[in-house]
C-alpha angles and dihedrals in degrees: 000000000000120000115237116257110243120212114254115267114254115257121253090245092056092048090051091050092049092049091048092049091048092048092047091049092051092048092050091046091050091048090050092051094052096033092120091058098043093095090052091050090048092053090048091053092048093049092046092051093047096049100032096102090054092048090050091053091051091049091049092055092059121089090225106035094186120085141067103276098092094040090049094048092046091050093049091047092053091047090055091048088061101033101048097057091041091051091050092050091046091054092049093046091048090055091047090049090053091051091047092051090049090051091050091051091050091046092054092050105036104011128248117283117235110256111241093228097053098080090049094063112116118253097349100044100100094042092047091049091050092050092048091051093051098040105034114012097070113070095228094046092048091051091052094047093047094045092108091058092067121155093248093054091047090052090050090049089050091052092051090048090048092053092050090047092052090051091051090048091055091050091047091052091050089049090055091047092051090045091056092054091046090053091047099044101023097117092049092048092048091052091048091049091052092051091049091049091050091052095046102035104018129243120315099043094096087089088071088061091047090051092050091049092049090049093052092049092047092049092049090051093046096045108027102034094040090046091052090049090051090050092052094048095046090043088060089048091050092052093048093046093048100246110170114250095008093179092057092048090047092053092048090048092051091052094044092047089064089067115066114253094002100102094074088064090064102040088040088056090048089052090051090052089054091045091052088055091052096253097132096162093048091048092051091046094052093048095046093045090049092052091049092050091046092049093051093045096047098040104036116015103036097045089052095048100040100031093048092054098041095038087224132129108255091246090066090044090054092047090050091050096046094041091046092052091049093049104033106017119230091342088065089065088078104025096048097065090043091055091046091050093052092047092049090049090053090048092052090049091051092047094045092239125155114239114248117259114263 
């Protein structure tokens, strides 16, 4: 009786390829399932990396470092750091929106008076004043021009804004939840990640992770802390110059200063507000002071903070920031330079170059 012929056993290389394909497919499937929460997870990782040394110090001061007290307090503190300025800005914007709606109602009924400063603008002043008189000064003309800003459309716009705000609030809450678990289990997760990297890439590649972490912390220092400092300095300038709602403008400046080339939009708007009130000298002073602060921050402070941590020339830091913003939104502000730093480290390894001294 003949023995049945068994199929040949698959080779070890084929088994490895099948396992790798299965693992990759599962990872991609998992990423697709949670794709809506990936930005929230990314923000949680960035915040955890940036504040981890402080959380470690707080844990070390406790008699029993383990537990949830320090992670919970750190998470609440970070939540307040974001929520308090946003709440202040929301209150100020709500008041301004009420004033704007009242002005629109008055403009429809009685027309909008010509601002005294408009005819004095260089080059375009007379033409702008003539257009304002024809389009907005007469009650009937103003009503026709402002027809698109009807109450129904404003209500619809408010509903859309409310839906987007609710979605952002859910993502923010999930970010805080993920941040708490990162604070609580950060050391365990870091050790597991290092073991996985050693198994997949071999020993020695953990320095890529250290470089990425240092890049994120340097970028947070260079963007967030410098942006907050710019907001404080320009907030003082707003208060001295007499800009309405200086605290709101200072908060908007701090946020805008974290994005390259965005701060001039805010202090330029503040200068225009002063100009509209006839305060030409104060408007020029705010704008010039803002440009000086921006020049010093972007050419001296930020290159030292970010470039020193990432060990990158500032040109590559800037490319990482701008490219990251274009590809990933605000999250790319912090991930872009980290990716550039890791790629440059791999390039220097391949070229046999010594890393620059910190």
